[in-house]
All heavy atoms as a GROMACS GRO file, in nm:
protein
  597
    1MET      N    1  -7.064   0.743   8.345
    1MET     CA    2  -7.066   0.734   8.485
    1MET      C    3  -7.202   0.788   8.544
    1MET      O    4  -7.267   0.723   8.624
    1MET     CB    5  -6.951   0.811   8.547
    1MET     CG    6  -6.935   0.792   8.694
    1MET     SD    7  -6.776   0.863   8.741
    1MET     CE    8  -6.798   0.881   8.909
    2LEU      N    9  -7.239   0.905   8.498
    2LEU     CA   10  -7.364   0.966   8.540
    2LEU      C   11  -7.478   0.882   8.493
    2LEU      O   12  -7.576   0.857   8.571
    2LEU     CB   13  -7.372   1.108   8.489
    2LEU     CG   14  -7.505   1.183   8.522
    2LEU    CD1   15  -7.518   1.194   8.680
    2LEU    CD2   16  -7.508   1.318   8.460
    3ILE      N   17  -7.477   0.829   8.374
    3ILE     CA   18  -7.588   0.748   8.319
    3ILE      C   19  -7.603   0.622   8.410
    3ILE      O   20  -7.714   0.587   8.444
    3ILE     CB   21  -7.565   0.718   8.174
    3ILE    CG1   22  -7.589   0.840   8.088
    3ILE    CG2   23  -7.659   0.605   8.125
    3ILE    CD1   24  -7.557   0.830   7.947
    4GLY      N   25  -7.495   0.554   8.442
    4GLY     CA   26  -7.505   0.434   8.520
    4GLY      C   27  -7.560   0.470   8.658
    4GLY      O   28  -7.642   0.390   8.709
    5TYR      N   29  -7.519   0.578   8.715
    5TYR     CA   30  -7.576   0.616   8.848
    5TYR      C   31  -7.725   0.647   8.844
    5TYR      O   32  -7.801   0.596   8.923
    5TYR     CB   33  -7.502   0.744   8.896
    5TYR     CG   34  -7.556   0.803   9.025
    5TYR    CD1   35  -7.530   0.747   9.146
    5TYR    CD2   36  -7.640   0.914   9.018
    5TYR    CE1   37  -7.583   0.802   9.260
    5TYR    CE2   38  -7.696   0.970   9.132
    5TYR     CZ   39  -7.665   0.913   9.253
    5TYR     OH   40  -7.721   0.969   9.375
    6LEU      N   41  -7.764   0.722   8.736
    6LEU     CA   42  -7.906   0.762   8.723
    6LEU      C   43  -7.996   0.640   8.686
    6LEU      O   44  -8.110   0.633   8.723
    6LEU     CB   45  -7.926   0.875   8.629
    6LEU     CG   46  -7.877   1.007   8.677
    6LEU    CD1   47  -7.882   1.115   8.566
    6LEU    CD2   48  -7.951   1.052   8.798
    7ASP      N   49  -7.940   0.543   8.607
    7ASP     CA   50  -8.011   0.426   8.581
    7ASP      C   51  -8.048   0.344   8.700
    7ASP      O   52  -8.149   0.277   8.710
    7ASP     CB   53  -7.930   0.334   8.480
    7ASP     CG   54  -7.944   0.385   8.337
    7ASP    OD1   55  -8.027   0.466   8.308
    7ASP    OD2   56  -7.855   0.337   8.253
    8GLU      N   57  -7.965   0.351   8.804
    8GLU     CA   58  -7.985   0.280   8.926
    8GLU      C   59  -8.086   0.348   9.022
    8GLU      O   60  -8.140   0.285   9.112
    8GLU     CB   61  -7.857   0.257   9.001
    8GLU     CG   62  -7.766   0.160   8.929
    8GLU     CD   63  -7.632   0.145   9.001
    8GLU    OE1   64  -7.614   0.195   9.117
    8GLU    OE2   65  -7.540   0.082   8.942
    9LYS      N   66  -8.098   0.477   9.004
    9LYS     CA   67  -8.189   0.558   9.089
    9LYS      C   68  -8.325   0.565   9.030
    9LYS      O   69  -8.346   0.561   8.913
    9LYS     CB   70  -8.134   0.703   9.109
    9LYS     CG   71  -7.998   0.704   9.170
    9LYS     CD   72  -8.000   0.640   9.309
    9LYS     CE   73  -7.866   0.639   9.371
    9LYS     NZ   74  -7.860   0.563   9.492
   10SER      N   75  -8.427   0.578   9.117
   10SER     CA   76  -8.566   0.592   9.074
   10SER      C   77  -8.607   0.738   9.073
   10SER      O   78  -8.597   0.807   9.173
   10SER     CB   79  -8.655   0.514   9.160
   10SER     OG   80  -8.630   0.377   9.155
   11LEU      N   81  -8.653   0.785   8.956
   11LEU     CA   82  -8.706   0.921   8.949
   11LEU      C   83  -8.854   0.906   8.934
   11LEU      O   84  -8.905   0.823   8.856
   11LEU     CB   85  -8.653   0.991   8.821
   11LEU     CG   86  -8.502   1.008   8.817
   11LEU    CD1   87  -8.454   1.053   8.680
   11LEU    CD2   88  -8.458   1.099   8.927
   12TYR      N   89  -8.930   0.973   9.018
   12TYR     CA   90  -9.074   0.954   9.024
   12TYR      C   91  -9.160   1.069   8.973
   12TYR      O   92  -9.260   1.098   9.025
   12TYR     CB   93  -9.118   0.923   9.174
   12TYR     CG   94  -9.066   0.791   9.223
   12TYR    CD1   95  -8.959   0.783   9.303
   12TYR    CD2   96  -9.134   0.678   9.183
   12TYR    CE1   97  -8.916   0.659   9.346
   12TYR    CE2   98  -9.090   0.553   9.226
   12TYR     CZ   99  -8.981   0.542   9.310
   12TYR     OH  100  -8.938   0.423   9.351
   13THR      N  101  -9.111   1.136   8.873
   13THR     CA  102  -9.186   1.243   8.818
   13THR      C  103  -9.163   1.240   8.664
   13THR      O  104  -9.104   1.149   8.609
   13THR     CB  105  -9.138   1.383   8.868
   13THR    OG1  106  -9.002   1.400   8.828
   13THR    CG2  107  -9.149   1.389   9.024
   14LYS      N  108  -9.211   1.342   8.595
   14LYS     CA  109  -9.184   1.347   8.455
   14LYS      C  110  -9.035   1.364   8.426
   14LYS      O  111  -8.991   1.350   8.313
   14LYS     CB  112  -9.269   1.450   8.389
   14LYS     CG  113  -9.244   1.598   8.426
   14LYS     CD  114  -9.344   1.683   8.348
   14LYS     CE  115  -9.319   1.828   8.385
   14LYS     NZ  116  -9.413   1.909   8.314
   15LYS      N  117  -8.960   1.388   8.528
   15LYS     CA  118  -8.808   1.394   8.510
   15LYS      C  119  -8.759   1.258   8.461
   15LYS      O  120  -8.652   1.254   8.401
   15LYS     CB  121  -8.741   1.436   8.636
   15LYS     CG  122  -8.762   1.585   8.665
   15LYS     CD  123  -8.702   1.674   8.558
   15LYS     CE  124  -8.733   1.814   8.576
   15LYS     NZ  125  -8.708   1.895   8.456
   16LEU      N  126  -8.823   1.151   8.498
   16LEU     CA  127  -8.790   1.020   8.447
   16LEU      C  128  -8.795   1.018   8.295
   16LEU      O  129  -8.701   0.971   8.231
   16LEU     CB  130  -8.879   0.910   8.505
   16LEU     CG  131  -8.854   0.770   8.446
   16LEU    CD1  132  -8.710   0.722   8.476
   16LEU    CD2  133  -8.957   0.675   8.501
   17MET      N  134  -8.898   1.074   8.240
   17MET     CA  135  -8.913   1.076   8.098
   17MET      C  136  -8.808   1.171   8.033
   17MET      O  137  -8.744   1.140   7.932
   17MET     CB  138  -9.052   1.121   8.055
   17MET     CG  139  -9.156   1.016   8.085
   17MET     SD  140  -9.328   1.060   8.045
   17MET     CE  141  -9.365   1.162   8.190
   18ASP      N  142  -8.780   1.281   8.100
   18ASP     CA  143  -8.671   1.373   8.054
   18ASP      C  144  -8.540   1.305   8.060
   18ASP      O  145  -8.460   1.319   7.964
   18ASP     CB  146  -8.677   1.501   8.138
   18ASP     CG  147  -8.791   1.595   8.111
   18ASP    OD1  148  -8.849   1.586   8.001
   18ASP    OD2  149  -8.821   1.671   8.198
   19TYR      N  150  -8.514   1.227   8.164
   19TYR     CA  151  -8.389   1.157   8.171
   19TYR      C  152  -8.372   1.055   8.064
   19TYR      O  153  -8.269   1.047   7.999
   19TYR     CB  154  -8.377   1.084   8.316
   19TYR     CG  155  -8.260   0.993   8.308
   19TYR    CD1  156  -8.133   1.031   8.294
   19TYR    CD2  157  -8.286   0.851   8.309
   19TYR    CE1  158  -8.022   0.938   8.287
   19TYR    CE2  159  -8.186   0.763   8.307
   19TYR     CZ  160  -8.051   0.806   8.297
   19TYR     OH  161  -7.951   0.718   8.292
   20ARG      N  162  -8.479   0.984   8.039
   20ARG     CA  163  -8.470   0.881   7.927
   20ARG      C  164  -8.447   0.946   7.792
   20ARG      O  165  -8.375   0.893   7.711
   20ARG     CB  166  -8.597   0.796   7.930
   20ARG     CG  167  -8.603   0.701   8.045
   20ARG     CD  168  -8.726   0.616   8.043
   20ARG     NE  169  -8.720   0.524   8.157
   20ARG     CZ  170  -8.817   0.437   8.185
   20ARG    NH1  171  -8.933   0.438   8.107
   20ARG    NH2  172  -8.810   0.354   8.286
   21ASP      N  173  -8.510   1.059   7.769
   21ASP     CA  174  -8.486   1.138   7.645
   21ASP      C  175  -8.337   1.181   7.642
   21ASP      O  176  -8.272   1.168   7.540
   21ASP     CB  177  -8.584   1.255   7.635
   21ASP     CG  178  -8.722   1.212   7.594
   21ASP    OD1  179  -8.735   1.102   7.546
   21ASP    OD2  180  -8.814   1.295   7.617
   22TRP      N  181  -8.292   1.242   7.753
   22TRP     CA  182  -8.154   1.286   7.757
   22TRP      C  183  -8.055   1.169   7.732
   22TRP      O  184  -7.955   1.185   7.658
   22TRP     CB  185  -8.126   1.354   7.888
   22TRP     CG  186  -7.981   1.388   7.907
   22TRP    CD1  187  -7.919   1.499   7.864
   22TRP    CD2  188  -7.883   1.318   7.989
   22TRP    NE1  189  -7.788   1.506   7.903
   22TRP    CE2  190  -7.764   1.385   7.977
   22TRP    CE3  191  -7.881   1.193   8.057
   22TRP    CZ2  192  -7.644   1.343   8.038
   22TRP    CZ3  193  -7.769   1.150   8.115
   22TRP    CH2  194  -7.651   1.222   8.105
   23ARG      N  195  -8.084   1.056   7.792
   23ARG     CA  196  -8.005   0.938   7.777
   23ARG      C  197  -7.993   0.894   7.629
   23ARG      O  198  -7.896   0.861   7.578
   23ARG     CB  199  -8.048   0.823   7.861
   23ARG     CG  200  -7.961   0.702   7.861
   23ARG     CD  201  -8.006   0.591   7.951
   23ARG     NE  202  -8.130   0.545   7.904
   23ARG     CZ  203  -8.211   0.463   7.975
   23ARG    NH1  204  -8.174   0.426   8.095
   23ARG    NH2  205  -8.324   0.420   7.925
   24ARG      N  206  -8.112   0.904   7.558
   24ARG     CA  207  -8.115   0.872   7.418
   24ARG      C  208  -8.028   0.966   7.339
   24ARG      O  209  -7.954   0.923   7.247
   24ARG     CB  210  -8.262   0.874   7.366
   24ARG     CG  211  -8.271   0.843   7.220
   24ARG     CD  212  -8.225   0.707   7.181
   24ARG     NE  213  -8.212   0.693   7.036
   24ARG     CZ  214  -8.119   0.641   6.969
   24ARG    NH1  215  -8.016   0.581   7.033
   24ARG    NH2  216  -8.118   0.639   6.834
   25VAL      N  217  -8.033   1.093   7.367
   25VAL     CA  218  -7.944   1.191   7.304
   25VAL      C  219  -7.797   1.151   7.320
   25VAL      O  220  -7.714   1.157   7.227
   25VAL     CB  221  -7.973   1.337   7.345
   25VAL    CG1  222  -7.870   1.435   7.285
   25VAL    CG2  223  -8.116   1.378   7.301
   26MET      N  224  -7.762   1.114   7.442
   26MET     CA  225  -7.622   1.068   7.468
   26MET      C  226  -7.587   0.946   7.389
   26MET      O  227  -7.470   0.936   7.340
   26MET     CB  228  -7.607   1.046   7.616
   26MET     CG  229  -7.616   1.169   7.708
   26MET     SD  230  -7.485   1.290   7.670
   26MET     CE  231  -7.575   1.409   7.578
   27GLU      N  232  -7.681   0.855   7.368
   27GLU     CA  233  -7.657   0.738   7.283
   27GLU      C  234  -7.635   0.778   7.144
   27GLU      O  235  -7.543   0.722   7.074
   27GLU     CB  236  -7.772   0.640   7.297
   27GLU     CG  237  -7.790   0.571   7.426
   27GLU     CD  238  -7.920   0.492   7.440
   27GLU    OE1  239  -7.994   0.484   7.342
   27GLU    OE2  240  -7.945   0.444   7.550
   28ILE      N  241  -7.714   0.869   7.092
   28ILE     CA  242  -7.697   0.918   6.958
   28ILE      C  243  -7.556   0.980   6.941
   28ILE      O  244  -7.485   0.955   6.840
   28ILE     CB  245  -7.808   1.023   6.921
   28ILE    CG1  246  -7.941   0.952   6.917
   28ILE    CG2  247  -7.773   1.096   6.789
   28ILE    CD1  248  -8.060   1.050   6.909
   29LYS      N  249  -7.516   1.056   7.039
   29LYS     CA  250  -7.383   1.112   7.036
   29LYS      C  251  -7.269   1.012   7.037
   29LYS      O  252  -7.180   1.015   6.959
   29LYS     CB  253  -7.367   1.216   7.153
   29LYS     CG  254  -7.233   1.284   7.155
   29LYS     CD  255  -7.228   1.378   7.272
   29LYS     CE  256  -7.089   1.451   7.274
   29LYS     NZ  257  -7.077   1.542   7.378
   30ARG      N  258  -7.289   0.916   7.127
   30ARG     CA  259  -7.185   0.809   7.142
   30ARG      C  260  -7.173   0.727   7.009
   30ARG      O  261  -7.068   0.684   6.976
   30ARG     CB  262  -7.225   0.717   7.261
   30ARG     CG  263  -7.113   0.614   7.290
   30ARG     CD  264  -7.153   0.514   7.400
   30ARG     NE  265  -7.252   0.423   7.350
   30ARG     CZ  266  -7.372   0.408   7.396
   30ARG    NH1  267  -7.413   0.477   7.502
   30ARG    NH2  268  -7.459   0.323   7.347
   31GLU      N  269  -7.289   0.705   6.943
   31GLU     CA  270  -7.296   0.630   6.824
   31GLU      C  271  -7.236   0.709   6.697
   31GLU      O  272  -7.224   0.654   6.590
   31GLU     CB  273  -7.432   0.584   6.787
   31GLU     CG  274  -7.491   0.484   6.888
   31GLU     CD  275  -7.638   0.469   6.878
   31GLU    OE1  276  -7.701   0.535   6.791
   31GLU    OE2  277  -7.695   0.383   6.951
   32GLY      N  278  -7.203   0.838   6.727
   32GLY     CA  279  -7.149   0.919   6.616
   32GLY      C  280  -7.258   0.969   6.518
   32GLY      O  281  -7.219   1.009   6.409
   33LYS      N  282  -7.380   0.967   6.559
   33LYS     CA  283  -7.485   1.003   6.469
   33LYS      C  284  -7.538   1.148   6.488
   33LYS      O  285  -7.626   1.195   6.425
   33LYS     CB  286  -7.605   0.913   6.483
   33LYS     CG  287  -7.572   0.770   6.446
   33LYS     CD  288  -7.692   0.676   6.470
   33LYS     CE  289  -7.662   0.535   6.433
   33LYS     NZ  290  -7.781   0.446   6.464
   34LEU      N  291  -7.472   1.220   6.583
   34LEU     CA  292  -7.518   1.353   6.618
   34LEU      C  293  -7.525   1.447   6.496
   34LEU      O  294  -7.606   1.533   6.483
   34LEU     CB  295  -7.436   1.406   6.734
   34LEU     CG  296  -7.486   1.528   6.804
   34LEU    CD1  297  -7.627   1.496   6.865
   34LEU    CD2  298  -7.390   1.564   6.918
   35ASN      N  299  -7.426   1.438   6.410
   35ASN     CA  300  -7.409   1.525   6.293
   35ASN      C  301  -7.478   1.475   6.171
   35ASN      O  302  -7.477   1.541   6.068
   35ASN     CB  303  -7.267   1.559   6.264
   35ASN     CG  304  -7.208   1.637   6.380
   35ASN    OD1  305  -7.271   1.727   6.434
   35ASN    ND2  306  -7.081   1.607   6.415
   36SER      N  307  -7.538   1.356   6.177
   36SER     CA  308  -7.619   1.302   6.059
   36SER      C  309  -7.758   1.369   6.060
   36SER      O  310  -7.805   1.415   6.158
   36SER     CB  311  -7.628   1.152   6.066
   36SER     OG  312  -7.716   1.117   6.170
   37GLU      N  313  -7.812   1.366   5.945
   37GLU     CA  314  -7.944   1.423   5.928
   37GLU      C  315  -8.047   1.350   6.013
   37GLU      O  316  -8.128   1.418   6.086
   37GLU     CB  317  -7.994   1.420   5.784
   37GLU     CG  318  -8.126   1.482   5.762
   37GLU     CD  319  -8.168   1.482   5.612
   37GLU    OE1  320  -8.085   1.478   5.530
   37GLU    OE2  321  -8.290   1.494   5.591
   38GLU      N  322  -8.040   1.218   6.019
   38GLU     CA  323  -8.124   1.135   6.101
   38GLU      C  324  -8.103   1.168   6.249
   38GLU      O  325  -8.202   1.185   6.326
   38GLU     CB  326  -8.103   0.985   6.075
   38GLU     CG  327  -8.184   0.891   6.157
   38GLU     CD  328  -8.142   0.749   6.135
   38GLU    OE1  329  -8.081   0.715   6.033
   38GLU    OE2  330  -8.170   0.664   6.222
   39GLY      N  331  -7.983   1.176   6.296
   39GLY     CA  332  -7.952   1.202   6.429
   39GLY      C  333  -8.001   1.339   6.470
   39GLY      O  334  -8.058   1.357   6.584
   40ARG      N  335  -7.977   1.440   6.391
   40ARG     CA  336  -8.018   1.574   6.422
   40ARG      C  337  -8.173   1.584   6.430
   40ARG      O  338  -8.230   1.650   6.519
   40ARG     CB  339  -7.970   1.679   6.318
   40ARG     CG  340  -7.824   1.713   6.329
   40ARG     CD  341  -7.788   1.832   6.247
   40ARG     NE  342  -7.825   1.821   6.106
   40ARG     CZ  343  -7.743   1.775   6.013
   40ARG    NH1  344  -7.626   1.734   6.043
   40ARG    NH2  345  -7.784   1.762   5.883
   41LYS      N  346  -8.239   1.511   6.340
   41LYS     CA  347  -8.384   1.514   6.344
   41LYS      C  348  -8.441   1.449   6.474
   41LYS      O  349  -8.526   1.502   6.536
   41LYS     CB  350  -8.436   1.432   6.227
   41LYS     CG  351  -8.587   1.433   6.216
   41LYS     CD  352  -8.637   1.360   6.094
   41LYS     CE  353  -8.792   1.358   6.097
   41LYS     NZ  354  -8.846   1.279   5.979
   42GLU      N  355  -8.381   1.339   6.512
   42GLU     CA  356  -8.425   1.274   6.636
   42GLU      C  357  -8.396   1.360   6.755
   42GLU      O  358  -8.481   1.378   6.847
   42GLU     CB  359  -8.356   1.138   6.652
   42GLU     CG  360  -8.412   1.060   6.771
   42GLU     CD  361  -8.360   0.917   6.781
   42GLU    OE1  362  -8.284   0.874   6.694
   42GLU    OE2  363  -8.393   0.854   6.882
   43VAL      N  364  -8.278   1.428   6.762
   43VAL     CA  365  -8.246   1.510   6.872
   43VAL      C  366  -8.345   1.632   6.879
   43VAL      O  367  -8.390   1.666   6.986
   43VAL     CB  368  -8.104   1.566   6.865
   43VAL    CG1  369  -8.078   1.678   6.963
   43VAL    CG2  370  -8.004   1.446   6.888
   44GLU      N  371  -8.377   1.684   6.768
   44GLU     CA  372  -8.478   1.796   6.763
   44GLU      C  373  -8.613   1.754   6.812
   44GLU      O  374  -8.681   1.829   6.886
   44GLU     CB  375  -8.488   1.858   6.618
   44GLU     CG  376  -8.374   1.948   6.583
   44GLU     CD  377  -8.355   2.066   6.681
   44GLU    OE1  378  -8.460   2.132   6.707
   44GLU    OE2  379  -8.241   2.096   6.721
   45GLU      N  380  -8.657   1.636   6.776
   45GLU     CA  381  -8.784   1.580   6.822
   45GLU      C  382  -8.776   1.561   6.975
   45GLU      O  383  -8.877   1.599   7.052
   45GLU     CB  384  -8.812   1.446   6.762
   45GLU     CG  385  -8.851   1.461   6.613
   45GLU     CD  386  -8.870   1.320   6.548
   45GLU    OE1  387  -8.859   1.216   6.612
   45GLU    OE2  388  -8.886   1.322   6.425
   46ILE      N  389  -8.670   1.512   7.025
   46ILE     CA  390  -8.650   1.486   7.169
   46ILE      C  391  -8.655   1.626   7.240
   46ILE      O  392  -8.720   1.644   7.338
   46ILE     CB  393  -8.525   1.408   7.198
   46ILE    CG1  394  -8.542   1.271   7.154
   46ILE    CG2  395  -8.494   1.411   7.347
   46ILE    CD1  396  -8.414   1.188   7.153
   47LYS      N  397  -8.573   1.716   7.186
   47LYS     CA  398  -8.566   1.848   7.247
   47LYS      C  399  -8.700   1.918   7.256
   47LYS      O  400  -8.729   1.986   7.353
   47LYS     CB  401  -8.472   1.932   7.161
   47LYS     CG  402  -8.432   2.062   7.215
   47LYS     CD  403  -8.325   2.125   7.128
   47LYS     CE  404  -8.350   2.274   7.111
   47LYS     NZ  405  -8.249   2.336   7.023
   48GLY      N  406  -8.789   1.890   7.154
   48GLY     CA  407  -8.917   1.951   7.153
   48GLY      C  408  -9.015   1.899   7.256
   48GLY      O  409  -9.126   1.959   7.270
   49ARG      N  410  -8.980   1.795   7.328
   49ARG     CA  411  -9.070   1.738   7.425
   49ARG      C  412  -9.013   1.734   7.564
   49ARG      O  413  -9.072   1.674   7.655
   49ARG     CB  414  -9.122   1.597   7.380
   49ARG     CG  415  -9.009   1.495   7.380
   49ARG     CD  416  -9.069   1.361   7.341
   49ARG     NE  417  -8.967   1.260   7.345
   49ARG     CZ  418  -8.921   1.196   7.235
   49ARG    NH1  419  -8.976   1.219   7.118
   49ARG    NH2  420  -8.832   1.101   7.248
   50MET      N  421  -8.901   1.793   7.583
   50MET     CA  422  -8.837   1.786   7.721
   50MET      C  423  -8.875   1.909   7.806
   50MET      O  424  -8.914   2.012   7.761
   50MET     CB  425  -8.685   1.784   7.700
   50MET     CG  426  -8.638   1.651   7.649
   50MET     SD  427  -8.457   1.644   7.648
   50MET     CE  428  -8.417   1.626   7.818
   51ASN      N  429  -8.863   1.882   7.938
   51ASN     CA  430  -8.884   1.984   8.043
   51ASN      C  431  -9.019   2.050   8.028
   51ASN      O  432  -9.118   1.980   8.028
   51ASN     CB  433  -8.768   2.082   8.042
   51ASN     CG  434  -8.636   2.016   8.075
   51ASN    OD1  435  -8.629   1.937   8.165
   51ASN    ND2  436  -8.534   2.045   8.000
   52ARG      N  437  -9.023   2.176   8.019
   52ARG     CA  438  -9.153   2.246   8.018
   52ARG      C  439  -9.235   2.224   7.891
   52ARG      O  440  -9.354   2.254   7.885
   52ARG     CB  441  -9.131   2.398   8.034
   52ARG     CG  442  -9.080   2.430   8.174
   52ARG     CD  443  -9.066   2.576   8.195
   52ARG     NE  444  -9.018   2.600   8.328
   52ARG     CZ  445  -8.974   2.712   8.375
   52ARG    NH1  446  -8.980   2.815   8.296
   52ARG    NH2  447  -8.932   2.723   8.500
   53LYS      N  448  -9.168   2.168   7.787
   53LYS     CA  449  -9.239   2.142   7.661
   53LYS      C  450  -9.318   2.009   7.664
   53LYS      O  451  -9.392   1.978   7.581
   53LYS     CB  452  -9.141   2.142   7.548
   53LYS     CG  453  -9.076   2.282   7.529
   53LYS     CD  454  -8.966   2.271   7.422
   53LYS     CE  455  -8.896   2.404   7.412
   53LYS     NZ  456  -8.774   2.393   7.330
   54ARG      N  457  -9.292   1.929   7.771
   54ARG     CA  458  -9.352   1.801   7.775
   54ARG      C  459  -9.503   1.820   7.817
   54ARG      O  460  -9.534   1.880   7.916
   54ARG     CB  461  -9.287   1.712   7.882
   54ARG     CG  462  -9.340   1.573   7.884
   54ARG     CD  463  -9.261   1.479   7.977
   54ARG     NE  464  -9.120   1.464   7.938
   54ARG     CZ  465  -9.078   1.392   7.836
   54ARG    NH1  466  -9.155   1.325   7.764
   54ARG    NH2  467  -8.945   1.385   7.813
   55THR      N  468  -9.588   1.776   7.730
   55THR     CA  469  -9.730   1.791   7.752
   55THR      C  470  -9.801   1.661   7.784
   55THR      O  471  -9.908   1.655   7.831
   55THR     CB  472  -9.802   1.856   7.632
   55THR    OG1  473  -9.779   1.776   7.518
   55THR    CG2  474  -9.748   1.996   7.609
   56ILE      N  475  -9.734   1.548   7.755
   56ILE     CA  476  -9.787   1.416   7.788
   56ILE      C  477  -9.711   1.355   7.897
   56ILE      O  478  -9.586   1.343   7.893
   56ILE     CB  479  -9.776   1.328   7.657
   56ILE    CG1  480  -9.857   1.387   7.541
   56ILE    CG2  481  -9.821   1.187   7.692
   56ILE    CD1  482  -9.836   1.317   7.411
   57ASN      N  483  -9.779   1.313   7.997
   57ASN     CA  484  -9.719   1.249   8.115
   57ASN      C  485  -9.765   1.107   8.116
   57ASN      O  486  -9.883   1.074   8.103
   57ASN     CB  487  -9.763   1.311   8.241
   57ASN     CG  488  -9.704   1.456   8.254
   57ASN    OD1  489  -9.587   1.471   8.237
   57ASN    ND2  490  -9.784   1.552   8.278
   58LYS      N  491  -9.667   1.010   8.122
   58LYS     CA  492  -9.697   0.870   8.123
   58LYS      C  493  -9.695   0.824   8.265
   58LYS      O  494  -9.592   0.777   8.310
   58LYS     CB  495  -9.600   0.793   8.036
   58LYS     CG  496  -9.607   0.824   7.893
   58LYS     CD  497  -9.498   0.753   7.818
   58LYS     CE  498  -9.554   0.676   7.703
   58LYS     NZ  499  -9.453   0.593   7.633
   59TRP      N  500  -9.804   0.832   8.331
   59TRP     CA  501  -9.813   0.791   8.472
   59TRP      C  502  -9.792   0.640   8.492
   59TRP      O  503  -9.764   0.588   8.601
   59TRP     CB  504  -9.940   0.843   8.536
   59TRP     CG  505  -9.943   0.989   8.535
   59TRP    CD1  506 -10.026   1.069   8.462
   59TRP    CD2  507  -9.857   1.080   8.606
   59TRP    NE1  508  -9.994   1.200   8.483
   59TRP    CE2  509  -9.892   1.213   8.576
   59TRP    CE3  510  -9.750   1.059   8.698
   59TRP    CZ2  511  -9.829   1.326   8.623
   59TRP    CZ3  512  -9.687   1.173   8.748
   59TRP    CH2  513  -9.728   1.305   8.712
   60ASP      N  514  -9.819   0.562   8.381
   60ASP     CA  515  -9.799   0.422   8.396
   60ASP      C  516  -9.651   0.386   8.420
   60ASP      O  517  -9.621   0.271   8.463
   60ASP     CB  518  -9.849   0.349   8.267
   60ASP     CG  519  -9.788   0.398   8.140
   60ASP    OD1  520  -9.762   0.518   8.131
   60ASP    OD2  521  -9.767   0.312   8.052
   61LEU      N  522  -9.558   0.480   8.401
   61LEU     CA  523  -9.422   0.458   8.436
   61LEU      C  524  -9.399   0.426   8.582
   61LEU      O  525  -9.312   0.355   8.622
   61LEU     CB  526  -9.335   0.578   8.396
   61LEU     CG  527  -9.308   0.597   8.244
   61LEU    CD1  528  -9.234   0.723   8.220
   61LEU    CD2  529  -9.238   0.474   8.186
   62LEU      N  530  -9.484   0.485   8.661
   62LEU     CA  531  -9.484   0.459   8.802
   62LEU      C  532  -9.508   0.314   8.835
   62LEU      O  533  -9.441   0.252   8.922
   62LEU     CB  534  -9.578   0.548   8.886
   62LEU     CG  535  -9.546   0.701   8.882
   62LEU    CD1  536  -9.655   0.775   8.958
   62LEU    CD2  537  -9.409   0.725   8.942
   63ASN      N  538  -9.602   0.254   8.761
   63ASN     CA  539  -9.627   0.113   8.784
   63ASN      C  540  -9.509   0.029   8.737
   63ASN      O  541  -9.474  -0.070   8.804
   63ASN     CB  542  -9.751   0.072   8.700
   63ASN     CG  543  -9.878   0.131   8.746
   63ASN    OD1  544  -9.891   0.154   8.869
   63ASN    ND2  545  -9.975   0.151   8.660
   64GLU      N  546  -9.445   0.072   8.632
   64GLU     CA  547  -9.328   0.003   8.583
   64GLU      C  548  -9.216   0.006   8.688
   64GLU      O  549  -9.148  -0.087   8.712
   64GLU     CB  550  -9.279   0.075   8.454
   64GLU     CG  551  -9.164   0.010   8.381
   64GLU     CD  552  -9.127   0.090   8.260
   64GLU    OE1  553  -9.218   0.131   8.182
   64GLU    OE2  554  -9.010   0.116   8.241
   65LEU      N  555  -9.201   0.124   8.753
   65LEU     CA  556  -9.097   0.139   8.858
   65LEU      C  557  -9.127   0.050   8.978
   65LEU      O  558  -9.039  -0.008   9.038
   65LEU     CB  559  -9.085   0.289   8.903
   65LEU     CG  560  -9.022   0.377   8.799
   65LEU    CD1  561  -9.036   0.522   8.845
   65LEU    CD2  562  -8.876   0.339   8.776
   66ASN      N  563  -9.253   0.040   9.012
   66ASN     CA  564  -9.289  -0.035   9.129
   66ASN      C  565  -9.264  -0.181   9.111
   66ASN      O  566  -9.228  -0.259   9.200
   66ASN     CB  567  -9.438  -0.020   9.166
   66ASN     CG  568  -9.466   0.120   9.228
   66ASN    OD1  569  -9.379   0.178   9.291
   66ASN    ND2  570  -9.581   0.171   9.208
   67LYS      N  571  -9.271  -0.226   8.984
   67LYS     CA  572  -9.242  -0.370   8.950
   67LYS      C  573  -9.090  -0.399   8.969
   67LYS      O  574  -9.053  -0.509   8.998
   67LYS     CB  575  -9.284  -0.401   8.813
   67LYS     CG  576  -9.433  -0.408   8.796
   67LYS     CD  577  -9.470  -0.439   8.652
   67LYS     CE  578  -9.625  -0.432   8.634
   67LYS     NZ  579  -9.664  -0.451   8.500
   68GLU      N  580  -9.011  -0.297   8.934
   68GLU     CA  581  -8.864  -0.307   8.943
   68GLU      C  582  -8.811  -0.321   9.089
   68GLU      O  583  -8.710  -0.379   9.111
   68GLU     CB  584  -8.794  -0.190   8.869
   68GLU     CG  585  -8.818  -0.195   8.726
   68GLU     CD  586  -8.760  -0.073   8.657
   68GLU    OE1  587  -8.694   0.013   8.723
   68GLU    OE2  588  -8.777  -0.055   8.536
   69GLU      N  589  -8.887  -0.260   9.181
   69GLU     CA  590  -8.835  -0.254   9.322
   69GLU      C  591  -8.865  -0.375   9.394
   69GLU      O  592  -8.912  -0.465   9.381
   69GLU     CB  593  -8.897  -0.129   9.390
   69GLU     CG  594  -8.841  -0.007   9.336
   69GLU     CD  595  -8.901   0.118   9.403
   69GLU    OE1  596  -8.992   0.108   9.485
   69GLU    OE2  597  -8.855   0.229   9.369
   0.00000   0.00000   0.00000
């Protein structure tokens, strides 16, 4: 429910990237891969780049959003 709502809303900051990462973690969980070695590794990689740890900002995402509207 929350994912559907947020997919419809436009986030215009690096929170968009954080949201997409969080959504990927939820997909891993839904697929039952959270406890697999591969799943844990991917989640750790995602966790290492979220929120204050994010050092790369993809500003071209704003152009992507403008095309969607």
